[in-house]
C-alpha positions in Angstrom: -7.7 12.2 29.8 -5.1 10.2 27.6 -6.0 10.6 23.8 -2.9 8.9 22.6 -4.6 5.8 21.7 -7.4 7.6 19.9 -5.1 9.6 17.9 -3.0 6.6 16.9 -6.1 4.7 16.0 -7.5 7.4 13.8 -4.1 7.9 12.1 -4.0 4.2 11.3 -7.5 4.1 10.1 -6.6 7.1 7.8 -3.4 5.5 6.6 -5.2 2.1 5.7 -7.9 4.1 4.0 -5.3 6.0 1.9 -3.4 2.9 1.1 -6.1 1.0 -0.4 -6.9 3.2 -3.4 -3.1 4.0 -3.8 -2.6 0.1 -4.2 -5.4 -0.1 -6.9 -4.1 2.9 -8.8 -0.5 1.5 -8.7 -1.6 -1.8 -10.2 -3.8 0.0 -12.7 -1.1 2.2 -14.1 2.1 0.4 -13.4 1.2 -3.3 -12.5 2.6 -5.4 -9.8 6.3 -4.4 -10.8 5.5 -1.3 -8.8 6.1 -3.1 -5.5 9.4 -1.6 -5.0 7.7 2.0 -4.5 5.9 0.6 -1.5 9.1 -1.1 -0.2 11.0 2.0 -0.4 8.2 4.1 1.3 8.0 1.4 4.1 11.8 1.6 4.5 11.6 5.3 4.8 8.8 5.4 7.2 10.6 2.7 9.3 13.7 4.8 9.5 11.7 7.9 10.4 9.9 5.9 13.1 13.3 5.0 14.5 14.6 8.5 14.9 11.4 10.5 15.9 11.5 10.9 19.6 7.7 11.6 19.9 6.0 8.4 20.7 2.7 9.0 19.0 4.4 10.0 15.7 6.8 7.3 16.0 4.0 4.8 16.2 2.1 6.5 13.3 5.3 6.3 11.1 5.6 2.6 12.1 2.1 1.8 11.3 2.4 3.8 7.8 5.7 1.6 7.2 3.9 -1.8 7.9 0.9 -0.5 5.8 3.3 0.0 2.9 4.9 -3.4 3.5 1.3 -4.9 3.5 0.7 -2.9 0.3 3.3 -5.0 -1.5 1.3 -8.1 -1.0 -2.0 -6.2 -2.0 -0.5 -4.9 -5.1 0.3 -8.6 -6.2 -3.2 -9.6 -5.1 -4.7 -6.7 -6.9 -3.4 -8.1 -10.3 -5.1 -11.4 -9.5 -8.4 -9.6 -8.8 -8.2 -7.6 -12.1 -7.5 -10.8 -13.9 -10.6 -12.5 -12.4 -12.6 -9.4 -13.7 -13.3 -8.0 -10.1 -11.6 -4.7 -11.0 -11.2 -2.8 -14.2 -8.0 -3.4 -16.2 -6.0 -0.7 -17.9 -6.8 -0.8 -21.7 -3.2 0.3 -22.3 -1.9 -2.9 -20.6 -4.4 -5.1 -22.3 -1.6 -7.3 -24.0 0.0 -7.8 -20.6 -3.2 -9.0 -19.0 -3.8 -11.3 -21.9 -0.3 -12.9 -21.6 -0.8 -13.4 -17.9 -4.2 -15.1 -18.6 -2.8 -17.6 -20.9 0.2 -18.6 -18.6 
């Protein structure tokens, strides 16, 4: 029995599940300017994926890389969701949100 697909599928499911709250917290504490952290993580996971010989681990690292790259888009979109009132805004960043609403 070949479990490779199930293993990769479960790992991708977990990666996406972990990335979602990370994006929300990143926007809450640091704003959309934190996108570079996701870009750096994506590049690191990509490089790891290129050099790991195990196909399953390489695939999982590639999935993690592109989940981080997708997270860049999501952290920017998360700010828009906060401005619409769909997510709570950080009270310490209230001035920033008010400036963004008036632009």
